[in-house]
N, C-alpha and C positions, 0 to 999 in steps of 0.2 A: 503492499499501500502504499503510495505516493500523495501528497498533498499539493501533487501539481498537476496531476489527475484530472479529467473533467467525471465527476461521478452521473448517474443516472436514476433511476427508480418509480416504478406505479406509486405513487403516492396514497392510489385507494385501496379500499380491500378487492383481488381477487373478484372475478366474474363480471357479471352482466350486470349494467345499470345507466342508467341517463347517463351519466357524464365520467370520466376517468380522469385521475389531474397526474401528470406527471413531469417531476422535478427533475432540474441536473442544475449540479455546483461547478465550478470549474473553470478555468480559463477560455474553454473556446465556447462559450454560452455565448456570448455576442457574434462569432463569428458562423458561428451552428443557427443563431437566430434570422442571421440574414442569407441563410442557404438553403433553408428547409420552407420559409418565404418566398422569396428571391425578390422583396422587397425592392422598390427605388430607395428608399429612407428606411433609417434603422430604425429597430423600434424603440419608443419613447420609454424613457426609466417609469417602472409604476403603475404606465397606461394600457390597460386590455385591448390587445387589436384582434379582430377578426380576420384570419387568412388562411388562404390553401397551405395542406403539409404538403410539400414534396419532398417524394426520396432520391438517396442518390444518386438517379438513373432518369428523374425528371417527372416521376409515374405519382398522380395524387393520390395522398392515401388517406386524408379527411380532410372536412374544414373546422379548424380548432381556434380558440382563444388563445393568446400568446400574451407572455407579461414578462418582462424582461427588467431586473433588478440588478443596477452599476455596481460595481465592489466598493464595500463598506456599508456601503447602502441597505445591505439584503441581512437575511436570519443569519446566512454562513458565515457572511463577511468578505465572502469571493463573488463576481459574476454569478448570478441565478439566474433561471429563465422555467417557468410553469408555463407548461402543455395542457390545454383542455379537451381531450377530446370524445366523439363518442364512446360510451362504454363499451363495446361489443368489443369481450378481451381479442377477437382476432386482430382489429384495427390497432388495439394498444401492442400487441406483441409485432405487430407490423412496422408501426413508428421505436417500438425499444431496439429492436434487429436495425433497425436503421442509424439510428443514433450511435449504436455500438460499432457499425459500418464505416462513419464516422471520426470515432477516435472516443468515443466514451468509455466508462466501463460501469458494469454492475457496479452501486454500489451499497457496502456491507450491512449490516443490520446497526442500526443508529449512526449510519456517517455522518449526516446531514448536521446531527445536534454535537456531536465531538467536534467535529469544523470549527461552528458557529463555536464550543468551547473553546478550541484551541487559537482561534483569529479571537479570542475576548469580547466576542458578543456576548456571551452569558458566562456567568461563573458556574459549577461541578454541583452548588445545589439547585440552581436554579435549570439545570441540562438534566436531574432526577426529578423533578418535577413535570418535566413532557409526560416522561414516562408515565407517571403516578397519575397524570391529567387525564391520558389515553384511559389509564387502568378503573379510573373511581365510577364507581358503581350506588354513590350517593350524594347526594346535597351537599350532607358533611365533608365527604372525603373530597369532592370539588373544589368546594371552599379552600379548604386546606392547601392545593395543590396550586390553585392557580396564585394564592400567597407568597410559597411557594419558588413561584413563575417567574411572579414582580418582584423578587428579589427578597422578600421578606425574611429570611435565614441569613442571607449575605448581607442584609443591613445592621440584624443582630449580633451576628459577629465581626463587624467592621466598631460596632457602639464598643463591643466589651474587649476588644484586643488595644481599642483607643482610651480602654481607661485602664488594662495592663498600662498600654506606654507610659500613660502618667505616673507611672510609679514606677515605672523603669525609670523615666526620666530625672526622677527625682533623685531616683538611687545611685545613676551612672552618674551625675552631676559631683556629688563628693569622691568617686571613683576619679573622675579625671581633671578636676580640679579643687583639691582638699584645701589648696592656698586662696580659695574666692574668696573674695565676699559674697555668702550665699544665705539664706536662710537656717536658722538653727534646727539641727538633725533630728526628725520625733519618730523613734524608731513606732510607735505606738501608729501614728496616724495612719501609714502605713499596710500594718497590719487590719487595722479593722476597715480598712476597705478591700482587702482581700477577702477577709473573712467574707463580705457582704457580695462579693463575686463569687466566690467560690459557694455558698446559699443557692445564688441564683443561677450559677452553671449545671447544679443538682437538680434547680425545678425542672430546668431547660430539658434535660438528659431523661427525668424523668416521664416527658412526654411519650416519649418512645412508646408505653408501652399502649398510647390512645392508638397510634399510628394505622398496625393491625387492626384495632377493631375499625376504623374510618374505612379501611379500604375491603376487609373483608366482611365486616355487617357485626354486629352485635349478637355473637352466640349467645341463642337462649332459650332453654331446655324447658317443656315441657312434661311434669315429674306429678306422679300423684300414685295414690294402688290401683291395681285395675277395675277397671268398670266405672271410673270418675266421671269420663265426656274426655279425656284426653284427647280421643282421636275427632273426636265431634270438632272441640276447639282448634286441629290443626285445620279437618277440613274447612269449618268455618274463616279462618285467617289466611287462606291460602286461597280460598271460595273455588274450591274442587274436593272431588270424592279421594285425597291422597292417603288417606286410611283407611285401613276398616271397619266400621262400625258395629261393634256387637253387644251383645248382651250376655254372652260368654268371658268371662272372664281371662285375661291373659291373651286376647286375640295377639294382641303388640310382642314380639318378643324380642326384634331388634329394633334399632332408633330409625325414626325416617328423617332424611333429612330434606328443606325446602326453603326456599328466600322469598322473602315479602319486603315492600317497604312501608315504614310508617313513618309516616311525615316524613322527613330529610334524612333518615334513617335508615341503612341496609339490613336488614334483620335476617339472620339464617336462624332456621325454627328446627330444633328436633322433639320429633314427639318418641319417647321412650316405653320400653318396657315397664309395666307397672313395679311399684314394687311393693312385695311383699316373700311372708317365707313360701319357698316352692323344693319341692324335691325331684322335679322337674328336670333334667341337667337344662334341656335348650331356654327355660324358663330364666332359671340359675342364671347363664351367660347375658343371656340380655339385659340382666338387672347388675351385675359387672359391667358391662357396657355403661347404663346409663353412670353408674359412681367415677367411670371413669371420665366424662364426656361432664361431670359436675363439676371436676376441680379445673376445667381449661373453660367454662362458661362465664357469661358474663352477665348474664340478667336467669332469672328463676319462672316461671309459670306455675305453682305450686297448686294442683286441682286437686276440689277437696267434695267429697258429696256431703249436701247438706243434711241429709235425710241418715248420715249412718254418724258413730262414735268418732272424734279423729283420731285420725293415724297415728301409728307410731314410726316416725321415721327413724332410718340409718343414720348415725351422728355421725358418718364421714359425708353424708349428703348436708347433713345443715351446719357442718361447720363451715361450706362456705357459703352460706345461703346468710344474707342481711339485711334490715330494713331498708335499703337504697338501692339492693337487689335484686327485689322478691316480691312479686304480690303474690297472696292467696284468693285464689278464686273458690268460692263458694257454690259449686254447682247446685242441680236439680232442684233449686225452689219452686219449682212448679208442682213436687211433690205433697201432702198434706200432712207427713211428719219430718217437713225443713225446717231447720233450725235455724239460727245464728249461731255462728262456730266463733266468734272473736276473741273469747279467752284462750283457743288455741294459735300461739305464738302472738299475741296482742300488742306486741312491739313494730310486727307488720303489716302492711296494708292490708285490708281485705275488702273483696268487690263479690257480691251477690248477684247471680246469676241462673239463668236457664239457656242450656244452649242447645236447647230443644223448643222452647217457645223465641227462643229471640231476644230474651231480658239482659239488663244491664251490659251487655254487649258495648254499646260504646262509652257507655261509662271504664269498663275495662280497659279498650283501647286509649282513651284518654289517659285513663292515671297510666296506664305502659309509658306514654309518651313522655308524661311529665316525668316520668321515673325517671328515663332515659336521660333526656333532658337534662336535668339535676345530679345527675352522676357524673356525666361523662361531657356534658357541653362548655364548660367550666375550666376548659384544659389550662388558659390562661387567658387574660385580660387579652391580651391581643390577637389569643385564636392561633399562636407560633405552636408548631407540632412537627419536631425532628423524626428522621428514620435513623432505622441499625446502624447505621454506619454514621451519622450525625451523633448518635449517643454515647458509641463507643469512644468516639473521638472526644466528648464533652468531659467524658469521664478519665483518661487521658491526663485535660487538661484540670481538673481538679485534683489528681494526683498532685501535679505540679504545684498550685496552689496551695495546699496542702504543705508541700516542703515548703516553700515558702514561706512561711505563715510562720510556721515551727524554727526558721533560721531566723526571721526578722524576733521573733519572743527570745529566742536563745541570746541575740545581739552578734551573729556569728557574721563573717566579715562581708560586706555589702557585695561583692563580687562572684561570691556563691547561691546569695539571692536575687541576685540579675541573672544570672543561669537560669537558674529555675522558671528564674519567669521572663526569659527568653523564650525557652521550650512549651512552656504556654503557648506562647504568638505565634508561633509555629507549628503547633497541634489545632488551633482554631484555623490557621491559613488551608490546613488540611481540608476542612468543611467545604470553603469555597474553591479548592484546589490552586491559590495561590498567597504569597506571601507579598510583600513589599518593604523590602528591607530599608528603603531609604526612608518610612515614616519614623522613624525613632528617630532620626538626626531632625526631621522638623519638629517634632517634637519636643528635642532638646530647644531647637533655638525659639521656638516660641516660648517657650519657658524662662529661660533663664541668660536669654540677648547669647548667647555664646559669641558671637564674631563683633561684639563690640572692644 
């Protein structure tokens, strides 16, 4: 792979469609635009032009919309050409074959974005956000990806770097200019600043646990004893006969997974085997699967039969259930002997329903949505969520700050403290993929007038 190549790829999904988009990036774009359109004047930057596409032998392949982007003003930073043809796969194949014959090569996966990063058009966190935006499956994940794509992570890393550089500049001044007339050194001041930074970076790294939740969905387990209405509930939520509904207990012997949207959230619902003592080996295996799924669940819908005594739940399941991540659904309230069971796990939210009669279902959905919003939407005031790579780096930054704080408190030599802080700055740079080494000097000049 060489970045002097002109790359080409189909940017819309393969198959029949109304329109197909073919993208090119590289030094041949202007020349190719002229060659395939045979226009008397060059394409105007960022203006869509309706032209014939003529292949290398002069044969018309299609009538297309051509948009040319000059170098330095495109997504990749190189010259780019976008060709919108009719979405016939045969036409697309002929155009791609012709462009290859004219000197282009097929782009590798993610190469347009990688080129944009290499050319400094976006930072590494923005490049990652493009992939996350494409994979987003809910409003919340779209919002997080869009914030990151517009530089929210980069801006935060820039802010953190500047705050560390301010401390470094203060300490560096005493290393390089011990005889100068500088303010009295205060070891506790930098330590308090770094302690605040360390806590903030820890909180930021912790948002990574919401990243999978936003992209994969809120994993919700429907649990309860056999024949309380779990399968009826998942059928109601999905709007289909996803689970078999039967009066015979133990009909569901393994978990059934389905995805739905609840407000802005993507929800993965798992209808699990009924919890009860059983000698049946297949039922036992299903119950074990339920316990296993509970360990990674984000939310629980515990279904009870309001006409029966409160159940005895496995302790290993209950330890994962909390008031903020569980709703108790008291079902079968249409039965004459139904009663309130609010004294069962009284700290939890209770909703009285009848799935058979359609009673209480809107209230259940609203309570469920409010609970998820309350538990998961307040990640940070700025809505910033980092991914696993960012979190790993930020943990390393925190380790470096801990060392610096320890050395400050022990009044060790300033050069040792600065070395740890420099390591923290370099680590932060890895989040966005670059470090500006001259920024240390800029910070020193502003604070201490070194050039005077």
